[in-house]
Residue, then its C-alpha position, 0 to 999 in steps of 0.5 A: m476547566i472542563r477542558l483541562h480535566s478531559q485532557k488529564k483524563n486522556v493522559e491517564e488513560v494512555l498511561e494506563l494503557g501503557d502499563h497494561i501493555n508493559n505488563s501483559s504477555r503481548r510485550n513481545s508481540w512486535k516480534t514477528s518472526k525469528d529468521l529471515p526466511s519466515s519474514f519473506q514467507y509472511a510477505a509472500k502471504g500478504i501478496g498472495y492475500a492481496f492477489k486473491s482478494q483485491r480486484n485492483f491489485r490484480i488489475h494493477t499486476f496485469i497492467g504492470v506486466l503489460v507495460a514492462s513487457l511493452a517497454i522491453w519489447l520496445d527496447l527501451p534504454l536501461l534507465q527508462l526501464a528502471i523508472i517504469a519498474n519503480t513505477i509499477g512497484a510503487i503502485l503495488i506497494l500503494e495497493l498494499i498499504n491501502t489494503s492494509i489500511e482497509a483491514v485495520v479500519d475494518l478491524s477496529i470498528g467492525r461493521r459500524f459506520h464511523p466518519l473517520a473510518r470513511i475518511a481513512k479508507d477514502c484517502a488510502a484509495a485516493s493515494v492509489l488513484i493519484g499514484s495510478m494517474i502518475a504512473l499513466i502519465i510516466a508511461i505515456l512519456l516513456i513508451m509513447p515516443s518509442l512506440l510512435e517511432k516503431f510504427g512509423a507515425 
């Protein structure tokens, strides 16, 4: 009986929140830009923020440029270059998502500690780690044979 009352109270709170959102001036807050150039400008600001504030984003960008340059220098086939480009892009996207999750968690809990906040941040960071390990395997599989051939090993 207590559990049913608790669930009913939670449903009422969600409905009240929905009414508040529908009646508030934030109803159109999902509209972030009126035109395509503005959308690109916001995206560029996000990339700029990540590059300025996130050490790992800079590291992954540097490694991505290095690997892409090496792949081009080795004259890898177009399909392998496309796989490497997609892999680099995926890692940078994971870094941006990780940064976003960290920012939202920090915004929602402030400087307090909460075990769920730790789980969210740890899982987001783990996704980047797993993606990076897979990217390393892909780079080794695609670049190493051509590299060994180039140096006659």
